[in-house]
N, C-alpha and C positions, 0 to 999 in steps of 0.2 A: 732502747739505748740509754735513757736516763738512769734506769735501774741498774744497768751494767756499770755505769760510772760510779754510782753509789756503792755498789757491791765491792769495788776495788779500793775503797777508802779504808783507813784504819778504824778500829772499833770506836775510838773516841769521837771521830767525825760522824759515824753512823748514829751514835747516841745523841749528839747535838742535833743532828738532822731530825731524829724522831721527836725530840723535845720541842723543836720549832714546829714540827708538823702538828703536834698535839696542842701546843699552847699559843701559837702565833708569835708575834713579834716580842723579842726579849733583848735585854741588855746583856753584856758579857757577864756582869755580876750576877744577874738573875739566872743565866745559864749555868754558871759555876755552882750556885746554890742548889739549883734543881737537879743537876747531874752528879753532884758531889765530886766533880773533877777539879783539879787545880786550875786557877786562872790562866796559867801559861798553857795548859793542855787545851783549855777552851779556845784560846787565841789560835793555837795551832790547828784545832779542828775547824774553826771558822776560816782560816787560810785555806785549808784543804777543800772546804765546801765552796769557797770563792773561786778556787782554781778550776772547778767544773761549772762555774756560773750558776750555782744552786741557791745562793743567798743574795739578798739585797741588804744594803747598809744605808740607814737613814739617820739623820740627826735626831736625838732624843730631845724634844722641845723643852721639857722642864729643866734640863741641864745639857747645854750644847756641847759640853766636853765628852758626853757619852754618845754612843751609837746604839741604834735599835737594829737588830738583825731579824730577818724573816725570810721564809722560803719564797722563791719565785713561783708564780702560779703554775708553771708547767711541771714543777717538782712536787707540788702539793696535791695529795689525794682529796683533801677536804676543800669544800668551797665555802667562802665566808661572805656574809652579807655585811657590807660596810667596812669599817676599819677593824683590823685585828686588835685584840686586847694586847696592851703593852705592859709588860711587867718590868720594873726596874730592880 
């Protein structure tokens, strides 16, 4: 069922999903740099992923104005030991 939900998303949301799957937690800026998508497109992709409850949003400790996005465990194929790497 989860893969069906992802299958129905736009390509930009699928790309952001895969980047989060590969890299772990990232800020919007880091996602935009890694994906080469416009910041507005990254925000839209994160909204799409949030609508299917695929991502979590946490405060980025070094700068509380920013948020760190990561995949929920049930959407991630990879298992992580400890905290995910956070890229700003």
